[in-house]
RORO-888189 format. One record per atom (N, C-alpha, C, O): z, y, x; residue in three letters. Coordinates in steps of 0.02 Angstrom, whole numbers, plus 50000, padded with zeros to 5 digits. Layout:
% RORO-888189
ZYXALA/...
% end
This chain:
% RORO-888189
479035335948956UNK/479325335549018UNK/480035333149041UNK/480205329449087UNK/480425336848989UNK/481145335248999UNK/481235327748988UNK/481585324549028UNK/480975325248945UNK/480955319348917UNK/480865313448968UNK/481165308048976UNK/480305316649000UNK/479965311849063UNK/480515312249107UNK/480715306649122UNK/480855317049136UNK/481295317949185UNK/481865314449176UNK/482115311449224UNK/482175314049113UNK/482735309549078UNK/482725303849090UNK/483225300649107UNK/482015300749081UNK/481715293649098UNK/481715292149160UNK/481995286949176UNK/481415296149208UNK/481545294549259UNK/482175292649308UNK/482235288249351UNK/482665298049280UNK/483325297349296UNK/483625291649272UNK/484035289049310UNK/483535288949219UNK/483835283249188UNK/483655275649222UNK/483995270549229UNK/482835277349244UNK/482625271049283UNK/482975271549363UNK/483315267049388UNK/482855276049386UNK/483265276949457UNK/483995275549448UNK/484315273349496UNK/484245276449397UNK/484985274249388UNK/484945267349380UNK/485265264549424UNK/484685263549344UNK/484625256449330UNK/484475252449394UNK/484755247149410UNK/483945256049432UNK/483635252849507UNK/484435252349552UNK/484775247549570UNK/484545259749560UNK/485135260049600UNK/485825255649585UNK/486255254649628UNK/485845253749533UNK/486535250049498UNK/486355243549526UNK/486745240549564UNK/485625240649505UNK/485445233949527UNK/485585233949611UNK/485955229849637UNK/485355237249636UNK/485425237149714UNK/486125238549733UNK/486385235949782UNK/486325241249708UNK/487105243549726UNK/487445236549715UNK/487735233749761UNK/487395233349642UNK/487765227849635UNK/487635221149683UNK/488065217149701UNK/486955221049697UNK/486855216149759UNK/487095217049812UNK/487255212049844UNK/487205223949842UNK/487325226449892UNK/488195222449890UNK/488385217949928UNK/488555225449840UNK/489285224749843UNK/489315217349841UNK/489755215049877UNK/488975213049809UNK/488995204949799UNK/489005202849879UNK/489525200549901UNK/488455203749918UNK/488315202449970UNK/488765205050024UNK/488765201650076UNK/489155210350024UNK/489725213150054UNK/490135209550092UNK/490455206350050UNK/490355207950150UNK/490945203250171UNK/491515204550154UNK/491695210350140UNK/491985198050151UNK/492635199450125UNK/493035205850174UNK/492885206550233UNK/493445209250147UNK/493935213850183UNK/494135210750242UNK/494295204850231UNK/494195212550307UNK/494465208250351UNK/495225209850338UNK/495595205250357UNK/495475214150316UNK/496185214050312UNK/496495206950266UNK/496975203950287UNK/496205205250212UNK/496255199850161UNK/496155193450202UNK/496515188650193UNK/495705193550245UNK/495675185750273UNK/496235186750329UNK/496535181550342UNK/496405191150357UNK/497055190950402UNK/497705186950370UNK/498065182250385UNK/497635191950313UNK/498295190350282UNK/498365182950251UNK/498905180150244UNK/497855180750237UNK/497775173650215UNK/497945168850261UNK/498355164450248UNK/497605169450324UNK/497675165250393UNK/498355166150398UNK/498655160750397UNK/498825172450405UNK/499505174550419UNK/499895168650378UNK/500285164450400UNK/499665169950310UNK/500145163750259UNK/500065158650280UNK/500605155750289UNK/499555155350297UNK/499465148550315UNK/499785146950365UNK/500025141350370UNK/499855151250412UNK/500115150650490UNK/500975150250459UNK/501355146050484UNK/501135153250422UNK/501835154450409UNK/502155147650378UNK/502705145150390UNK/501695145650339UNK/501835139550297UNK/501925133050335UNK/502335128450328UNK/501395134250379UNK/501375128450434UNK/502085127350475UNK/502425122250482UNK/502165133550499UNK/502995135250536UNK/503385132050511UNK/503715127650539UNK/503435134650419UNK/503915131950382UNK/504015124450379UNK/504545121750394UNK/503495121550361UNK/503475114750359UNK/503695110850430UNK/504095106150435UNK/503385113550472UNK/503665110250551UNK/504535111950567UNK/504895108650605UNK/504675116550536UNK/505465117750552UNK/505875113450498UNK/506415110850510UNK/505585113050442UNK/505895108450396UNK/505985101150421UNK/506485097550413UNK/505325099550456UNK/505295091950475UNK/505815091550532UNK/506215086950535UNK/505785096550578UNK/506205095050628UNK/507015094750616UNK/507385091450654UNK/507215098050565UNK/507855097150543UNK/507965091250504UNK/508515088550504UNK/507385088550465UNK/507565082650431UNK/507605076850494UNK/508055072650492UNK/507185076850540UNK/507125071650593UNK/507785071850635UNK/508045066750659UNK/508005077750642UNK/508615079450696UNK/509355075750654UNK/509835073550685UNK/509295075750585UNK/509815072750564UNK/509835065250558UNK/510265062350525UNK/509535063350578UNK/509315054350577UNK/509245052050647UNK/508765053550683UNK/509735048450666UNK/509755044650738UNK/508995041950759UNK/508685044050807UNK/508795037250716UNK/508205034450704UNK/507595037350716UNK/507125034850746UNK/507645043550689UNK/507085048450704UNK/507185054050760UNK/506835059150761UNK/507695052650808UNK/507915059150839UNK/507275061250891UNK/507175066950911UNK/506875055250906UNK/506385056550955UNK/505635057850933UNK/505145057650970UNK/505615059450852UNK/504975061950826UNK/504915068650810UNK/505275072550780UNK/504365069150839UNK/504085078350847UNK/503605078450783UNK/503375073150761UNK/503445084650752UNK/503065086050700UNK/502555091050723UNK/502905096150727UNK/502065092350737UNK/501615099950738UNK/501065099650657UNK/500815094650630UNK/501035104150645UNK/500655106150583UNK/500215110950584UNK/500425116650595UNK/499485109750571UNK/498955115250558UNK/498675113050502UNK/498625107150484UNK/498435119550463UNK/498245118850384UNK/498475113850345UNK/498155109650312UNK/499245114750353UNK/499695108650306UNK/499455101750333UNK/499555097450290UNK/499195099550382UNK/499275092550402UNK/499675092950459UNK/499635096850507UNK/500115087450446UNK/500575085350489UNK/500395080150542UNK/500065075450519UNK/500515079950597UNK/500395074850653UNK/501035073150676UNK/501415077650693UNK/501265065450680UNK/501925064850701UNK/501765061050759UNK/501295057050764UNK/502265062850814UNK/502245060450877UNK/502915058450903UNK/503435061250885UNK/502885053350945UNK/503565052450971UNK/503685044450971UNK/503185040850972UNK/504185042050970UNK/504435035650966UNK/504995034550920UNK/505415038850905UNK/504965027650896UNK/505595025850835UNK/505725018950874UNK/505405016450920UNK/506415016150834UNK/506635010450847UNK/506415005250835UNK/506485000250871UNK/506095005350775UNK/505894999950725UNK/505455002250673UNK/505515008050656UNK/505034998750647UNK/504484999450589UNK/504865001650530UNK/504505005750502UNK/505255001150507UNK/505715004550459UNK/505825011450460UNK/505835014950409UNK/505915014050530UNK/505935021550546UNK/505275024250550UNK/505175030150537UNK/504665018750575UNK/504185022850547UNK/503895024150494UNK/503555029150484UNK/504035018550444UNK/503905021350371UNK/504305027950345UNK/504025032250311UNK/505035028350366UNK/505405033150356UNK/505085039750376UNK/505155044350337UNK/504805040550423UNK/504625047650458UNK/503895049150415UNK/503745054550389UNK/503585044550414UNK/502925046450376UNK/503175048350295UNK/502965053750274UNK/503605044350248UNK/503815045850200UNK/504145052550184UNK/504115055550131UNK/504515054550245UNK/504875062250218UNK/504325066750239UNK/504335071950207UNK/503865066250281UNK/503105071650279UNK/502745073250218UNK/502575078750195UNK/502615064850188UNK/502385065150127UNK/502615067850072UNK/502255070050027UNK/503275067650072UNK/503695069650010UNK/503665078250018UNK/504045081749985UNK/503335080350051UNK/503305088750050UNK/502705089250005UNK/502225085750018UNK/502685093449952UNK/502215096549897UNK/501545099149947UNK/500965097649932UNK/501675102549997UNK/501165106950011UNK/500855103650064UNK/500405106150097UNK/501075098250074UNK/500515094550148UNK/500165091250116UNK/500245087950065UNK/499645092550155UNK/498825089050130UNK/498835082650142UNK/498775078850094UNK/498915079150227UNK/499025073550238UNK/499385073550313UNK/499425078150353UNK/499605067550318UNK/499825064050382UNK/499625061050419UNK/499525055250401UNK/499445062350485UNK/499255058750546UNK/499935056550586UNK/500345060450611UNK/499955049250584UNK/500575046650618UNK/500415043150680UNK/500015038550669UNK/500595043550743UNK/500325043450798UNK/501105041750842UNK/501275044250896UNK/501475037250804UNK/501965035950826UNK/502225028550874UNK/501845023850863UNK/502515027650901UNK/502625021350932UNK/503225018050916UNK/503775020650907UNK/503075012150912UNK/503505007850867UNK/503935004650933UNK/503595001450972UNK/504675005150949UNK/504885002051022UNK/505314996150988UNK/505914995550998UNK/504974992150949UNK/505394985350921UNK/505494980150979UNK/505094978851024UNK/506024977950969UNK/506254973251034UNK/505674967851025UNK/505434966850969UNK/505494965151070UNK/504984959951078UNK/505264952251057UNK/505724949551087UNK/504964949451008UNK/504994944150973UNK/504434940550979UNK/503894943050962UNK/504454933451007UNK/503834930751017UNK/503434929650940UNK/503754929850887UNK/502814928850940UNK/502344929950880UNK/502514923250834UNK/502514923750772UNK/502644917750862UNK/502814911550842UNK/503414911050791UNK/503454909050733UNK/503934913950844UNK/504574914250801UNK/504714919650753UNK/505074919950703UNK/504294924250782UNK/504134930850711UNK/503914928750651UNK/504134930450596UNK/503324923450665UNK/503014920650594UNK/503434916150551UNK/503364915150491UNK/503864913650589UNK/504244908250561UNK/504744910350524UNK/504884908050469UNK/505114916150559UNK/505634920850523UNK/505294923250447UNK/505504922350390UNK/504714926450471UNK/504554930150408UNK/504304924950344UNK/504354926850286UNK/504064919050360UNK/503884914950317UNK/504394911750295UNK/504284909450239UNK/504854910750313UNK/505584908250273UNK/505914912850224UNK/506164910850172UNK/505894919750243UNK/506214925250211UNK/505784925750150UNK/506034926350095UNK/505064925550161UNK/504624927450115UNK/504524921250066UNK/504274923050012UNK/504654914950070UNK/504554909550036UNK/505084909749980UNK/504914908449922UNK/505884911649999UNK/506394911449945UNK/506344919249914UNK/506744921149872UNK/505794923849939UNK/505934930449893UNK/505924930249839UNK/505534926249812UNK/506354934749795UNK/506214935349722UNK/506304928649685UNK/505964928149633UNK/506714923049702UNK/506954918749665UNK/507304919849610UNK/507834922849610UNK/506994917249554UNK/507184916149472UNK/506744924149446UNK/506884926749392UNK/506284926649486UNK/505834930849454UNK/505194930149470UNK/504824934849486UNK/505064924849466UNK/504334922149463UNK/503944922649524UNK/503374924949526UNK/504394919649589UNK/504124919349640UNK/503674911749652UNK/503454909049703UNK/503654910149594UNK/503134902749588UNK/502414904649573UNK/501934900849574UNK/502404912049558UNK/501724914149543UNK/501494916849597UNK/500954919949592UNK/501784916649658UNK/501554920449726UNK/501514916949780UNK/501894912549800UNK/500784919949815UNK/500714914949863UNK/500474919649920UNK/499924922249912UNK/500814921049975UNK/500574924750019UNK/500364921350107UNK/500644916550133UNK/499954924550129UNK/499704922350194UNK/500014927750252UNK/500174933650243UNK/500054923650316UNK/500464928450375UNK/500014926950432UNK/499684921850436UNK/500024931550473UNK/499714932650543UNK/500034936350579UNK/500074942150559UNK/500364934850644UNK/500624938650688UNK/500394939150756UNK/500424934050791UNK/500174944250779UNK/499884946350848UNK/500304951650880UNK/500264957450861UNK/500744949450933UNK/500934955650978UNK/501454960450924UNK/501434966550924UNK/501794957250890UNK/502144960850841UNK/501754963150777UNK/502104965450732UNK/501074963050767UNK/500854967250724UNK/500694960250670UNK/500344955450684UNK/501024961550610UNK/500924956050557UNK/500484958750503UNK/500554964250476UNK/500034954450492UNK/499524955850429UNK/499544951650372UNK/499394945650379UNK/499714953750316UNK/499964949050259UNK/499424950050206UNK/499144955350191UNK/499344943850180UNK/498764943250120UNK/499074938550071UNK/499654936750066UNK/498594937350042UNK/498744931949996UNK/498664936049903UNK/498274940549885UNK/499164932349862UNK/499104935449804UNK/499804934249768UNK/500174929349769UNK/499854940449736UNK/500454940549687UNK/500434943549613UNK/500024947449588UNK/500874940949590UNK/500774942749503UNK/500764949649479UNK/500374951649435UNK/501314954449517UNK/501354960749512UNK/501474965349559UNK/501344963349616UNK/501644969949554UNK/501834976049607UNK/502454974549641UNK/502474973949702UNK/502884974049608UNK/503644971649638UNK/503664966549676UNK/504084966449721UNK/503244961149666UNK/503224955649716UNK/502934959049787UNK/503234958949841UNK/502394961649776UNK/502074965649842UNK/502564969349883UNK/502704968349942UNK/502874974849835UNK/503464979349864UNK/503924976949911UNK/504054978949967UNK/504244970149865UNK/504684967049892UNK/504674963849968UNK/505084963550014UNK/503894961149957UNK/503734957350022UNK/503594962250076UNK/503794960850133UNK/503294967650064UNK/503304972650115UNK/503974975450139UNK/504074976750198UNK/504344976150100UNK/505024978350114UNK/505344972850173UNK/505564974350228UNK/505294966850146UNK/505434961050207UNK/505354961950270UNK/505714962350319UNK/504724962150259UNK/504164962650332UNK/504494968850374UNK/504614968250434UNK/504604974650341UNK/504734980150376UNK/505554979650392UNK/505784984150427UNK/505944975150372UNK/506634976350397UNK/506644969550434UNK/507214967850448UNK/506254965850451UNK/506274961450505UNK/506254963550584UNK/505804967350601UNK/506634961750624UNK/506694962150687UNK/506064961650721UNK/505814956150709UNK/505674965550762UNK/505064963250807UNK/504564965850779UNK/504074966450815UNK/504494968250705UNK/503874970850673UNK/503734976150710UNK/504154980550716UNK/503114976650741UNK/502914983750758UNK/502554987150713UNK/502644993250709UNK/502084984050671UNK/501594986650622UNK/501424983050575UNK/501454976950585UNK/501204985150517UNK/500984978150445UNK/500384981450429UNK/500224987450425UNK/500084975650419UNK/499224978050381UNK/499224972950326UNK/499154966850334UNK/499334976750262UNK/499384975050201UNK/498684972350173UNK/498244976650170UNK/498564967350157UNK/497944963850121UNK/498214961550063UNK/497824958850024UNK/498814962150048UNK/499024957449978UNK/498624960549906UNK/498524966449893UNK/498454955049867UNK/498114956749804UNK/498464955949756UNK/498834951049750UNK/498424961249708UNK/498964959849644UNK/498584958949601UNK/498064962349598UNK/498734954249555UNK/498414951649505UNK/498404958149435UNK/498894961849427UNK/497794958649392UNK/497904963449343UNK/498274961449291UNK/498294955849268UNK/498704968249266UNK/499134965249218UNK/498744961849148UNK/498244963849118UNK/499104956949138UNK/498684951649074UNK/499264948049035UNK/499684944649064UNK/499264949148964UNK/499684946148925UNK/499494938148926UNK/499884933348928UNK/498704938348923UNK/498564931348916UNK/498564928148996UNK/498534922048995UNK/498584930549054UNK/498684926549115UNK/499314924849108UNK/499454918849114UNK/499834929449093UNK/500514927049103UNK/500714922449050UNK/501324921349052UNK/500384919148998UNK/500534914348963UNK/500294907048993UNK/500584901548991UNK/499584909149027UNK/499444902749069UNK/499874902149126UNK/499934896649153UNK/500204907549150UNK/500554906249214UNK/501284902749188UNK/501524898849229UNK/501554903349143UNK/502154900049122UNK/502024892849096UNK/502334887849113UNK/501474893149049UNK/501204886149027UNK/501084880749083UNK/501314875049082UNK/500704883449128UNK/500584879949200UNK/501194877549222UNK/501404871749216UNK/501474882349250UNK/502074879549275UNK/502554874549243UNK/502894871249282UNK/502654873349165UNK/502914870449128UNK/502544862049140UNK/502874857049155UNK/501914862149131UNK/501524857649137UNK/501554854449207UNK/501574848249209UNK/501564857849263UNK/501754853149331UNK/502484852849352UNK/502684847849382UNK/502814857049341UNK/503504855549356UNK/504024851849299UNK/504584849749314UNK/503794851649243UNK/503914847249192UNK/503754838949196UNK/504064834349169UNK/503164838749238UNK/502934832149225UNK/503394827049260UNK/503644828849314UNK/503564820349233UNK/503864817749275UNK/503854815449340UNK/504344813749373UNK/503214815349358UNK/503034813449424UNK/503044817349479UNK/503024815449538UNK/503094824749451UNK/503314830249493UNK/503874833749486UNK/503984838849518UNK/504254831149446UNK/504954834149426UNK/505424836349489UNK/505764841449497UNK/505334831149529UNK/505874832849602UNK/505544838649631UNK/505884840549678UNK/504974842549621UNK/504804848149661UNK/505204853649621UNK/505364858649653UNK/505374853249561UNK/505664858749524UNK/506354860149547UNK/506534866049541UNK/506794855449575UNK/507314855849623UNK/507344858249678UNK/507914859249699UNK/506794860049720UNK/506794863849768UNK/506604871749758UNK/506044873649741UNK/507164876049770UNK/507094882849753UNK/506564888149790UNK/506494894149780UNK/506174883349841UNK/505524887849888UNK/504804885649821UNK/504234887849825UNK/505064880749761UNK/504424880449722UNK/503864879049775UNK/503524883849793UNK/503754873849797UNK/503164872849850UNK/502654871949810UNK/502194870249848UNK/502444872149754UNK/501774871749717UNK/501824879549670UNK/502144881549621UNK/501294882749721UNK/501274889149698UNK/500674890449639UNK/500184886749648UNK/500614893749596UNK/500284894849535UNK/499934901549541UNK/500244906749528UNK/499334901649560UNK/499084910649552UNK/498624908749488UNK/498404903349470UNK/498564914949461UNK/498254915249399UNK/497904921049401UNK/498234926049416UNK/497134922049384UNK/496604928849373UNK/496384927349336UNK/496094921849342UNK/496334930449276UNK/495684931449217UNK/495714924649195UNK/495144922649183UNK/496134920249184UNK/496194912549146UNK/495964908749215UNK/495854902849203UNK/495864910349284UNK/495564905449327UNK/496224903649368UNK/496594908249384UNK/496384897449385UNK/497014895149416UNK/496684891649482UNK/496174888249488UNK/497324894349540UNK/497284891549607UNK/497844888149612UNK/498364890449590UNK/497814882449639UNK/498684879249665UNK/498694879449732UNK/498264876549765UNK/499164882949758UNK/499264882949827UNK/500044878649850UNK/500474876949809UNK/500074877649909UNK/500684873649932UNK/500584866849973UNK/500074864649998UNK/501214864449973UNK/501064857550009UNK/501474851849968UNK/502034853649951UNK/501304845949950UNK/501554841049914UNK/501544835249973UNK/501304834950029UNK/502014829949925UNK/502084825049978UNK/501454819449969UNK/501414815450016UNK/501004818749919UNK/500644813849933UNK/499894815649900UNK/499884820849868UNK/499294811949905UNK/498634813249874UNK/498854813549802UNK/498694818349766UNK/499264807949777UNK/499384807449710UNK/499624812449677UNK/499404813849622UNK/500224816449713UNK/500544821049678UNK/500054826949683UNK/500104831049637UNK/499624828149725UNK/499174831649729UNK/498664833849652UNK/498544838949620UNK/498454825949648UNK/498024825449599UNK/498224825249528UNK/497864825749478UNK/498964824249535UNK/499284824949462UNK/499354831449446UNK/499204832949388UNK/499564836249485UNK/499754843649482UNK/499024847149462UNK/499064850549411UNK/498544847049485UNK/497854847549476UNK/497614846949400UNK/497374851749369UNK/497724840449374UNK/497604837549307UNK/498064841349257UNK/497834844149206UNK/498744841449273UNK/499234845849229UNK/498994850749216UNK/499004852649158UNK/498704854649266UNK/498464862049258UNK/497864861549227UNK/497714865949186UNK/497534857649238UNK/496764858049186UNK/496994855849105UNK/496574855949060UNK/497574854249096UNK/497804852349026UNK/497864858448989UNK/497724858548930UNK/498064863949023UNK/498384869148991UNK/497904873848941UNK/497414876748965UNK/498034874248883UNK/497524879048845UNK/497304885348863UNK/497694889848877UNK/496744885948863UNK/496464893948893UNK/496334894048958UNK/496104899148984UNK/496474887049003UNK/496314889649072UNK/495444888349081UNK/495174883449055UNK/495124892349113UNK/494454892649125UNK/494324887949176UNK/493914883549164UNK/494684888149243UNK/494444883349279UNK/495094881949332UNK/495494886549331UNK/495264876449378UNK/495734876249417UNK/495414874449480UNK/494914870949482UNK/495724877149535UNK/495434877049601UNK/496034873949637UNK/496474877949650UNK/496164866849659UNK/496644863349699UNK/496744864249752UNK/496554859349784UNK/497004868849791UNK/497044870649857UNK/497754867049882UNK/497994869449934UNK/498024862949858UNK/498654858949879UNK/498594855849926UNK/498104852149925UNK/499004855649984UNK/499004852250054UNK/499374846550041UNK/499834846550001UNK/499174840850077UNK/499634835950078UNK/499944835150145UNK/499574834350194UNK/500754835150154UNK/501194834850221UNK/500914830550262UNK/500654825450240UNK/500934831850317UNK/500714827650383UNK/501004820450369UNK/501554819450343UNK/500534815250390UNK/500854809250386UNK/501064805950316UNK/501344800450308UNK/500894810050274UNK/500944805550207UNK/500324802950178UNK/500334799550127UNK/
% end
């Protein structure tokens, strides 16, 4: 009889323990802990907001920028005098390690510059960018509408892309930038083709005069062994000679000749 009672007690204890564990697992979190966590998050938001207020107040170009923070997401509002200041405000906010995201709702009060004039200025500056550092292997495209610049094309490395974007950001009249630049994958094989193609084209006696132009009007874009020629040449003969020279380079899989003949030639 005692043995049966003991067994029943054990069984009841096991059942109670099982139900007790389930009850504890299903129990809601302690309200005090939730409150403490929410308070800590709010305190961090205020700390981030205060820090950004100090940083913006120190910079004349960011004096009219305000920041609100919720759940570690920063929203920037207000106005800046140029696109460079717009980038700077976002950069300061993103540098904070505890920030999860940045929403930019800033107005860029850049001086009005006619789109055609702005595009011409940008095209000239970008044409001569990175002279002596391989700008011959970059080809960029530009569109400007109401001060918003869309830049595309192909470059050989990230340094070329970053340099182009810096030039655009520092140009008077730019209100926003849409970056569609494609950066070629790193490849020793493609690098060899780039330099060999440049020697074949610019070293050709019929094309040597183009080598004297610091703008390097014949641009050479290489991607996985495929070569595309961009730019402007003086005649159809020069166009054909450049294309044939590129096709003679060892290792080249294909050549697309997109060279344009100057009007009236």
